[in-house]
N, C-alpha and C positions, 0 to 999 in steps of 0.2 A: 809267134805273135809278140808284139812289143808289150813289155810290162808297164808301160806308161798308163796313166789315168786318162780316159776319154769320156767326155760328157756330151750327151746328145739331147737337144731340146726339140720341141715340136717345130715344124716348118711354119713360116709366117702365116700361110693361109689356114693351117690347122689351128693356130692360136686364135685367129680371127673367127674361125668356125665356132669356137667355144667362148671367146671373150664377148662377142656381140650379143648372144643370148644371155650371157651372164649380166651384162650391163642392162639389158632390157628387163630381165626378171627383177634385178635389184632396183632399178628405177621405178618399175611398176609397184614393187613391194613398198618402197618408200612412199609413193603416191597414195597407195591404199592404206597403209598404216597411219599416215599423217592425218587422215580424215578429210583430206582435200576432196575426195570423191563424194563426201556428204553434200558439198555445194552442188554437184552435178546430179546426184541421185535424189535429192529432195529440194527441187527448185521451189522458191517461194516460202521456204521454211524460215520463220522469223520468231524472235521472242523466246529464246531459251529452249528447254527440252520438250515442252508440251507439243509443239507441232511435229517434232521429229519422232517422238516415241510415245505419244499419247499421254504425256504428263506423268508417267510412271518411272521412278528412278531405276527400278530393276530392268524395265524395258530399255531405258536409255543405256545402261551399262551393257546390256546384250547387244544393242544396236551399234555401239561404239566398239565393243569387244570383238565382234566378228571381223570387221575390217582390220583390226590390229593383228588378229591371229592369221588371217589370210596374208596380210602384208608381210608379217614375219616369215611365213612359209616361202613367199616369193623372194624375200631378201636372202634367206638361206640358200635357196636354189641358185640365185644369182652369184652368191659367194662361192658355191661349189663349182659352177662353170668357170668363174674367173680364176679360181685356184687351179682348176684343171688346165686352163690355158697357160698360166704363168708359172706353175710349180712343176709340171710334168717333165720328167727327164729319165734317161737311161744312162747309167754310169758303168763303164768297164774299168776295172782296176786290177790289172794283171789277169788272174784267172777267176775273178769275182765279177758277177753282174748284178746290178740292182736296178729296180724300176720303181719310180714314184709317179702316181697319178693323183693329183689333188690331195687327198687325205689317206690314200692307201699306199703301202710300200711292200715290196717283196724282193728278196735277193737270194742268190745261190752261188756256190762255188762250182767250178768246172766239174769236180768230182761228184757233185750232187745232181748233175743233169743227166737224164737218160738220153735225150735227143731233141730234135726240133723238126717242125714242119710249117708250111704255109697254110693258113686257114682263111676263110672268107666270112665276113659278117655282112649284114644287110646294108647299112648306111655309111659306115665309116671306112669301108674298104678292107683290103686284106691286112693280115697281121702275122707276125712270127709267133708261133706257139712253142715255147720251150717247156718240155715235159720234165718234171723232176722225179727222182727215184723215190721208192718206198712210199708211194701214195701221197706225197707232199703237195700234189697239185701241179700247177703250171704257172708260167709267167707269160702274159700276153703283151706283145709289143706291137703297137700300131705301126704301119709303114709310113705314117705321117711324121715320124721322127727324121731329123736330118742326120742320117748315119753316113759313115765313110768306110774306107777299106778295112780299117781296124775292126769294125763291127762285123763285116763279112768274114774276116779272118777268124774272129772268135767263133762264128757259126760254123765255119769249115772244120773246126776242131771237134764238133759235135756230130753224132750219128744222125743221119737224115732219116726221118720217120715217114717220108713221102708227103704228098699234098693231100689235103682233105677237100 
């Protein structure tokens, strides 16, 4: 295997698969947190906080706070999906492999790997499961990455653990 550095990103359709919901969640979160939904959820409300929350300041804070919390949650989900689409990558650097998905990273050297196998998940398709030695877990690489012969050459150096 070449000792060059190889970097693999998600295929275009896979990026869209995660970026579109990320933008939708983020947009909905901004809409919700901005209070724009108050216009639609309380039609005819006029004249300050009295019609919206019964004239009570605590009720008003609660009324406004819930959309802000919900909006923030949707914005964070949107950011996660967008980061997943744009930041995910597999890097082969000589005998070292590293994987990054959105905010998670895992890496191993060839000497730390027990073997690999193909697994199947429900909605995102098959993936390569690289098992690490000494109970260190595994590295899951979706087949949605644009890999080449160098990646397959790296896998051929590992012991096959069969398919699951």
